N, C-alpha and C positions, 0 to 999 in steps of 0.2 A: 377680408371684409365680406360681410354678408349683404347681398342684395336680393330683394324679393320683388318680382314684377307680376302683377295681376293682369289678366285680360279676360275678355269674354262677356263683359257687361253690355248693357244696352237697354233698349225699349222693347217691351213684350206685353202682349195682352194677358189679362187674367186667364189662368188656366193653361198658359203656355209654359215653355221650358227654356232654360238657358244652362250652359255649362261654363263655369268659371275655371280658369287655370291660374296657377301661381308657379312661376319658374324661379328656382333658387340658385344663386351662385354660392361659391364657398364649398369647402370640403365637408365631407361627413354627413351629407343630407340624410342618408338612411338611418342614422342613429338618433335623429331629433324628432320630437313630436312637432306636429304641424296643426294649425287651426285656421278656421275661418271665423271672422267676426263681422258685425255690421253696425252701422250707425245711421239711423234715420234722422231726418231734420228735427232738431229740437230735442233729441233724445240722446241718452248715453250709449256708448258703444257696448254691444252685447255679444256674447258668445253664440255662434251658430252651430259649429261642429268642430270636433278635434279628432285627430288620429295619431296614435302612438307609433313608435318606431316598429312595433310588431304588428301594426295594423288594427289594433283595437280602436273602436270608434265610440264617440259620445255625441249626442245631439241635444239641442234645446228642444223643449217640448213642442214649441210652436212650429218646428220644421220636421219633426219625426214623421217618418213614412212618406215624406215628400222630397227631402234632400238626401243626397248620398255623398259622403266625402270618401276620397280614395287617393292613393299615391302611387307614383311610378318612380321607384328609386333609380332606375336606369336613366330616366330623363330629368331627375332632380325636380320633379313637378308634383304638385298636389292639385286635386280637382274638387270642384263642388258641382255635382249635378243637381239642378233645381227643377223639379217638376210641379205641376199644379200650382203655379205661382199665384199669389194673392196680392191685392193692392198693398196690404200691410208688409209685404216683403220688400217694398221699395226702400232702398238704402244705398249707402256706399259700403261695399264689401271689401274687407281687408284680410290679407293673409298674414299669418304670424308664425314664426319659427321660435321654438323655445330651446334655448341653449342654457340649461341649468337655470340660474337666477336671471339670466338676461333674455329678453324677448326682442326679436327683430320684426319690424313691420314693413309691409309693402306700402305703396302710395294709394292703393285703393282703386276699385273699379265700380262705376255707378250702375245700379240696376233700377230701372223704373218700370213698374207694372201698372198698366192702364186698366181701369175698371170698366 
C-alpha cells in the first residue's frame, strides 16, 4: 500500500520561501515519477512540477525559475523548494506518485502567501 505524507506548508509573506516535503511509503520509490500539484480555492487542481525516476524535471510556466523539485531516493522523499512566493501561489499542495496508469495522492499541505 502506498502512502504519501506532505509537510512543510504554512503561512509566509510574499517574497518568502518554503520547502515542502513528501515522504512515501511502499517499495520501489526510486523507479516512479513524482509530482507536485496544487489547488487554489475555487480552481481546478493543476500541475506544479514533476520529476522522473532519472531526475528529469518539468515545471509549470507560472513557477519556473522560482520553484525547484528534487528527490532523495534514500529517504523516499520528494521536495519542492519554493522561492519568491507570490500571493497567487496560495493553494493546497499535493504530492503524487505515478505507478503506471495508477496515481497515488497525498492528503495535501496548505500554503498561504500573504501580500
